C-alpha positions as CSV (number, residue, x, y, z in Angstrom):
1,M,-38.4,-25.4,-7.0
2,S,-39.8,-22.7,-9.2
3,R,-37.7,-20.6,-11.5
4,H,-38.4,-17.5,-9.3
5,T,-36.9,-19.2,-6.2
6,E,-33.9,-20.2,-8.2
7,N,-33.3,-16.7,-9.4
8,K,-33.6,-15.3,-5.9
9,E,-31.0,-17.8,-4.6
10,E,-28.6,-16.9,-7.4
11,I,-29.1,-13.2,-6.7
12,L,-28.3,-13.8,-3.0
13,K,-25.2,-15.8,-3.9
14,V,-24.0,-13.0,-6.2
15,H,-24.8,-10.4,-3.6
16,N,-22.8,-12.3,-1.0
17,R,-19.8,-12.6,-3.3
18,I,-20.0,-8.8,-4.0
19,D,-20.0,-8.2,-0.3
20,L,-17.0,-10.4,0.2
21,I,-15.1,-8.7,-2.6
22,D,-16.0,-5.3,-1.1
23,Q,-14.7,-6.4,2.3
24,K,-11.4,-7.6,0.8
25,L,-10.9,-4.4,-1.1
26,D,-11.6,-2.4,2.1
27,T,-9.0,-4.4,4.0
28,L,-6.5,-4.0,1.2
29,E,-7.0,-0.2,1.0
30,N,-7.1,0.5,4.8
31,N,-4.5,-2.0,6.0
32,H,-2.0,-3.2,3.4
33,L,-1.6,0.1,1.6
34,A,-1.1,1.9,4.9
35,H,1.7,-0.5,5.8
36,M,3.3,-0.2,2.4
37,Q,3.2,3.6,2.7
38,K,4.9,3.4,6.0
39,D,7.7,1.1,4.6
40,I,8.2,3.4,1.6
41,D,8.4,6.5,3.9
42,R,11.1,4.6,6.0
43,I,13.1,3.8,2.9
44,I,13.0,7.4,1.7
45,Y,14.1,8.6,5.1
46,I,17.1,6.2,5.1
47,I,18.1,7.1,1.5
48,S,17.9,10.8,2.4
49,A,20.1,10.3,5.4
50,I,22.7,8.4,3.4
51,G,22.5,11.2,0.7
52,L,23.1,13.9,3.2
53,G,26.0,12.0,4.7
54,L,27.6,11.7,1.3
55,L,27.0,15.3,0.5
56,G,28.6,16.3,3.8
57,Q,31.7,14.2,3.1
58,F,31.9,15.6,-0.4
59,L,31.7,19.1,0.8
60,Y,34.3,18.4,3.5
61,L,36.8,17.0,0.9
62,L,36.1,19.9,-1.4
63,T,36.8,22.5,1.3
64,K,39.8,20.6,2.7
65,N,41.5,20.6,-0.7
66,L,40.9,24.2,-1.5
């Protein structure tokens, strides 16, 4: 094989790897990060609900003892 052919083959291999990396990054951004954001939003909702419940109990005890 000539040097020119070898270079073309190497360039194609590198290009294919770049395409694969790009595909994996796209999957990570569009799929995994969206699921993580949904989980984080759910956790924040639960923590907020617990906090409001505690605040309600605190205010109840405060007004009951006054």
